[in-house]
C-alpha positions in Angstrom: 28.3 87.4 12.2 24.5 87.4 12.0 24.3 91.2 12.3 26.8 91.4 9.4 24.8 89.1 7.2 21.6 90.9 8.0 23.1 94.3 7.3 24.5 93.0 3.9 20.9 92.1 3.0 19.6 95.6 3.9 18.1 94.7 7.3 18.7 97.7 9.7 20.6 96.4 12.7 22.6 99.5 13.7 20.9 100.1 17.0 20.2 96.4 17.9 22.0 95.3 21.1 24.6 92.6 20.7 23.1 90.0 22.9 20.5 89.0 25.5 20.2 90.7 28.8 20.5 88.6 31.9 16.7 87.9 31.7 16.1 85.8 28.5 12.3 86.2 28.7 12.6 90.0 28.6 15.1 89.6 25.7 12.8 87.4 23.7 9.9 89.8 24.1 11.8 93.0 22.9 10.0 94.8 20.0 13.4 95.3 18.2 14.2 91.5 18.3 15.4 90.4 14.8 16.6 86.9 15.6 17.1 84.8 18.7 16.8 81.2 19.8 14.6 80.0 22.6 13.7 76.7 24.2 10.5 75.1 22.9 8.9 75.0 26.4 9.0 78.8 26.9 7.9 79.3 23.3 4.6 77.4 24.0 4.1 78.6 27.6 5.4 82.2 27.8 5.9 83.6 24.3 2.5 83.7 22.5 3.3 86.8 20.5 6.7 86.0 18.9 7.1 84.7 15.4 8.8 81.4 14.7 11.4 81.7 12.0 12.6 78.2 11.8 14.9 75.6 13.4 18.5 74.5 12.8 19.2 71.0 11.6 22.1 69.9 13.8 24.5 67.2 12.8 25.3 66.4 16.5 24.9 62.7 17.5 21.3 62.4 18.9 19.8 64.8 16.5 17.6 63.9 13.6 16.5 66.6 11.2 15.0 69.4 13.3 14.6 67.2 16.3 17.0 66.6 19.2 17.1 64.8 22.5 18.9 64.8 25.8 21.4 62.5 27.2 21.1 61.3 30.8 24.5 62.0 32.3 26.0 60.5 35.5 29.4 60.1 37.1 31.7 57.5 35.4 31.4 55.3 38.5 27.7 55.0 37.9 27.8 54.2 34.2 26.6 50.6 34.7 23.3 51.8 36.3 20.0 52.3 34.6 17.7 55.2 35.2 15.6 53.1 37.6 18.6 52.7 39.8 18.5 56.5 40.5 15.3 56.3 42.6 15.9 58.2 45.8 19.0 60.0 44.4 19.4 63.6 43.3 18.7 65.2 39.9 20.2 68.4 38.7 18.3 70.4 36.1 19.2 73.6 34.3 15.8 75.3 34.9 12.2 74.4 35.4 11.2 76.0 32.1 13.7 73.8 30.1 12.4 71.1 27.7 15.8 69.4 27.4 17.0 69.6 31.0 13.8 69.3 33.0 10.7 68.2 31.1 12.5 65.5 29.0 13.8 64.0 32.2 10.4 64.2 33.9 8.8 62.4 30.9 11.5 59.7 31.1 11.0 59.3 34.9 7.2 59.4 34.9 6.6 55.6 34.4 9.0 54.9 37.2 7.4 57.3 39.7 4.0 55.8 40.1 4.4 55.5 43.9 5.4 59.1 44.6 8.5 61.2 43.9 11.2 59.4 42.1 14.2 61.6 43.0 14.9 62.5 46.7 15.9 66.0 45.5 15.8 68.1 42.3 17.9 71.2 42.2 18.3 73.8 39.5 21.7 74.9 38.4 21.0 77.7 35.8 22.7 76.0 32.8 23.5 72.6 31.3 27.1 73.3 31.8 26.6 73.9 35.5 24.5 70.8 35.8 27.4 68.8 34.5 29.8 70.4 37.0 27.3 69.7 39.8 27.1 66.0 38.9 30.8 65.8 38.5 31.5 67.2 41.9 28.8 65.1 43.6 26.2 67.9 44.2 23.8 65.8 42.2 23.7 62.3 40.7 22.1 62.7 37.2 21.3 65.4 34.7 19.6 65.6 31.3 21.8 67.5 28.9 20.7 68.3 25.4 22.8 66.5 22.7 23.8 69.8 21.0 25.3 71.1 24.2 27.0 67.8 24.8 28.5 67.8 21.3 29.7 71.4 21.7 31.4 70.6 25.1 33.0 67.5 23.6 34.5 69.7 20.8 35.5 72.7 22.8 35.8 71.7 26.5 36.4 67.9 26.5 38.2 68.1 29.9 34.9 69.2 31.5 33.3 65.9 30.5 36.0 63.7 31.9 34.6 61.5 34.7 31.1 61.6 33.2 29.1 59.0 31.3 25.9 58.9 29.3 23.6 56.1 30.5 20.4 56.8 28.4 18.7 59.1 26.0 15.3 60.8 26.0 12.8 60.7 23.1 13.2 63.1 20.2 11.5 66.5 20.5 11.4 69.5 18.2 14.6 71.5 18.2 15.2 74.9 19.6 13.2 77.4 17.6 14.6 80.6 16.0 12.2 83.5 16.8 11.7 87.1 15.9 9.5 89.9 17.3 5.9 90.1 16.2 6.8 93.5 14.7 9.4 92.0 12.3 8.0 92.2 8.8 7.7 88.9 6.7 10.2 90.3 4.2 12.8 90.7 6.9 
């Protein structure tokens, strides 16, 4: 759809690949990149040369303007617990370079971890969706899931969220930026 809209506005997109390769960092750094979306953490730590185009304003619960947050998700049986009750348990995060799945959870846990590590184990699943599956099957006990992903899964895969509950929210943070190559002209 985006390629069609760009082509209708005279932006040459004939030889642009359809989607990211398996390595997102490589994808985001391609000289032909017209438009993509990244996480804010890689933007400020690994992508110094890309141009920021903007940010969506999502209507999902938990979003405010261009800001979003993560929900702390646990199994339904643990819905009565607070974050402090998860000391010594297992966290599942999508990746170490994720603002919503890792750094937001670290910020929330930091005041509780003054005496050493808070979680007994932190594992990385590769995606928010997989983190939820890992919590649901007992491979982890808690995960931070961005509110946009949560809303999309509620709409399109609600059965995947059965047996899970939100017990807390992280503070708001700037939303996922839309980016383009440093070679993309300002007119484009």
